[in-house]
C-alpha positions in Angstrom: -12.5 -41.3 8.0 -12.3 -41.6 4.2 -10.6 -38.5 2.6 -13.0 -36.4 0.6 -12.1 -35.2 -2.9 -12.9 -31.6 -3.9 -15.6 -31.1 -6.5 -13.1 -29.9 -9.1 -10.7 -32.8 -8.6 -12.8 -35.8 -9.6 -10.6 -38.9 -9.9 -10.2 -40.5 -13.3 -12.8 -43.3 -13.8 -11.0 -45.0 -16.7 -7.5 -46.2 -15.8 -4.4 -45.3 -17.8 -4.1 -48.8 -19.0 -7.7 -48.9 -20.2 -7.3 -45.6 -22.0 -4.6 -47.2 -24.0 -7.2 -49.3 -25.8 -10.2 -48.5 -27.9 -12.8 -50.0 -25.4 -11.5 -47.8 -22.6 -11.5 -44.7 -24.8 -15.1 -45.4 -25.8 -16.2 -45.9 -22.2 -14.6 -42.6 -21.1 -16.2 -40.7 -24.0 -19.6 -42.3 -23.3 -19.3 -41.4 -19.7 -19.0 -37.7 -20.6 -21.8 -37.8 -23.1 -24.3 -39.7 -20.9 -23.5 -37.6 -17.8 -24.1 -34.4 -19.8 -27.1 -35.3 -21.9 -28.7 -38.4 -20.4 -29.4 -41.7 -22.0 -32.1 -40.8 -24.4 -30.5 -37.6 -25.7 -27.0 -39.1 -26.1 -26.3 -40.3 -29.7 -23.8 -43.0 -30.7 -22.4 -40.5 -33.3 -21.6 -38.1 -30.5 -19.8 -40.8 -28.5 -17.8 -41.7 -31.6 -16.8 -38.1 -32.2 -15.9 -37.6 -28.6 -13.8 -40.7 -28.5 -12.2 -40.0 -31.9 -13.2 -43.5 -33.0 -16.1 -44.6 -35.2 -19.6 -46.1 -34.8 -18.2 -49.3 -36.2 -15.6 -49.4 -33.4 -18.3 -48.8 -30.8 -20.6 -51.5 -32.1 -17.6 -53.9 -32.2 -17.2 -53.6 -28.4 -20.9 -52.9 -27.5 -23.8 -54.3 -29.4 -26.0 -51.2 -28.8 -26.2 -48.0 -26.8 -28.0 -49.8 -23.9 -25.1 -52.3 -23.5 -22.6 -49.4 -23.5 -24.6 -47.6 -20.8 -25.0 -50.7 -18.7 -21.2 -51.4 -19.0 -20.5 -48.1 -17.4 -23.0 -48.9 -14.6 -21.4 -52.3 -14.0 -17.9 -50.8 -14.0 -18.8 -48.2 -11.4 -20.5 -50.9 -9.2 -17.3 -53.1 -9.5 -15.2 -50.1 -8.5 -17.4 -49.3 -5.5 -17.4 -52.9 -4.2 -13.7 -53.2 -4.7 -12.9 -50.0 -2.8 -15.2 -51.0 0.1 -13.9 -54.5 0.4 -10.3 -53.4 0.2 -10.9 -50.8 2.9 -12.6 -53.0 5.4 -9.8 -55.6 5.3 -7.8 -53.1 7.4 -10.5 -52.9 10.1 -11.4 -55.4 12.8 -14.8 -57.1 12.5 -17.8 -55.3 13.7 -18.9 -51.7 13.7 -15.5 -50.4 12.5 -16.2 -52.2 9.3 -19.7 -50.9 9.1 -18.5 -47.3 9.6 -15.6 -47.6 7.0 -17.9 -49.2 4.5 -20.3 -46.3 4.7 -17.5 -43.7 4.5 -15.8 -45.4 1.5 -19.2 -45.7 -0.3 -19.8 -42.0 0.2 -16.2 -41.1 -0.7 -16.5 -43.1 -3.9 -19.6 -41.3 -5.0 -18.0 -37.9 -4.3 -14.7 -38.9 -6.0 -16.4 -40.2 -9.1 -19.2 -37.7 -9.7 -19.9 -38.4 -13.4 -20.4 -42.2 -13.1 -22.4 -41.6 -9.9 -24.6 -39.3 -11.9 -25.1 -41.9 -14.6 -26.0 -44.6 -12.0 -28.2 -42.5 -9.7 -29.7 -39.8 -11.9 -29.5 -40.7 -15.6 -30.5 -44.3 -15.2 -33.8 -43.5 -13.5 -36.9 -44.3 -15.4 -35.2 -45.9 -18.4 -37.2 -49.1 -18.4 -37.1 -52.6 -16.9 -33.5 -53.5 -17.9 -32.1 -50.4 -16.3 -34.2 -50.7 -13.1 -33.3 -54.3 -12.7 -29.6 -53.3 -13.0 -30.0 -50.5 -10.4 -31.9 -52.8 -8.0 -29.2 -55.5 -8.4 -26.5 -53.0 -7.5 -28.5 -51.7 -4.6 -29.0 -55.2 -3.3 -25.4 -56.0 -3.8 -24.2 -53.3 -1.5 -27.1 -53.6 1.0 -26.0 -57.3 1.5 -22.4 -56.1 2.2 -23.6 -53.7 4.8 -25.9 -56.4 6.3 -23.0 -58.8 6.6 -21.0 -56.3 8.6 -24.0 -55.5 10.8 -24.4 -59.2 11.5 -20.8 -59.4 12.7 -21.4 -56.4 15.0 -24.5 -58.2 16.5 -22.5 -61.4 17.1 -19.8 -59.3 18.8 -22.3 -57.6 21.1 -21.5 -54.2 19.7 -25.2 -53.5 18.8 -28.5 -55.1 19.8 -30.2 -57.5 17.4 -31.9 -55.6 14.5 -33.4 -56.5 11.2 -30.2 -56.0 9.2 -31.9 -56.5 5.8 -34.3 -53.7 6.5 -31.6 -51.4 8.0 -29.1 -51.9 5.1 -31.7 -51.1 2.4 -32.8 -48.1 4.4 -29.2 -46.9 4.7 -28.6 -47.2 1.0 -31.7 -45.2 0.4 -30.4 -42.4 2.6 -27.0 -42.5 1.0 -28.5 -42.3 -2.5 -30.9 -39.5 -1.6 -28.1 -37.2 -0.3 -25.7 -38.0 -3.1 -28.4 -37.3 -5.7 -29.1 -34.0 -4.0 -25.4 -33.1 -4.0 -25.0 -34.2 -7.7 -27.9 -32.0 -8.8 -27.5 -29.0 -6.5 -24.0 -29.1 -5.1 -25.5 -29.2 -1.6 -24.9 -30.5 1.0 -21.2 -31.0 0.3 -19.6 -34.5 0.6 -17.8 -33.6 3.9 -21.1 -32.4 5.3 -22.8 -35.6 4.3 -20.1 -37.8 5.8 -19.9 -35.8 9.1 -23.7 -35.8 9.6 -25.0 -38.9 8.0 -22.5 -41.5 9.2 -22.9 -40.9 12.9 -26.7 -40.7 12.4 -26.8 -44.1 10.7 -24.6 -45.7 13.3 -26.7 -44.3 16.2 -29.9 -45.6 14.5 -28.8 -49.2 15.3 -27.8 -48.3 18.9 -24.1 -47.6 18.4 -22.4 -44.5 19.6 -19.5 -43.7 17.2 -16.2 -42.7 18.7 
């Protein structure tokens, strides 16, 4: 099972290499400001002050505040997909990959709480561009889960199910619990993993070991 990170030990979202350049510094500062104040209340001046750069430097890398916000969302989605695909390479095809994909997805949200908050909380209700981005990310990971479920069906580990419906429903359950944790600190990430993962696997007729 993926190792859970305590609430006080969130992993760095911006790498050391990225923090060595202006773009990475701006992204890190924007993450703090957006996570604390939300998209509408955050001002570019605040991000410039927080990053110890300038508005000119921000607009050099990002045409506007919307593009800066969406860049953070894209970066987190890329990180999430990379962690999942790296982890499942170590597992045999079938339900082991399904289980690990869910665990790593949950672990990533708990290990990177600020970007998770930006994606799942702050981006809600911001307009068509933001909702299209959120939907695209949701579809991206639902397709990953669906592909692993199809493998499990071919291997005879689970009976035939509508993997497209199941994968979207699973992502909804994951999002709902992570959002609740982000906003209330309950249930904790270990509680979510230990309860939700077996429940999701059983929902497709698989009894987890």
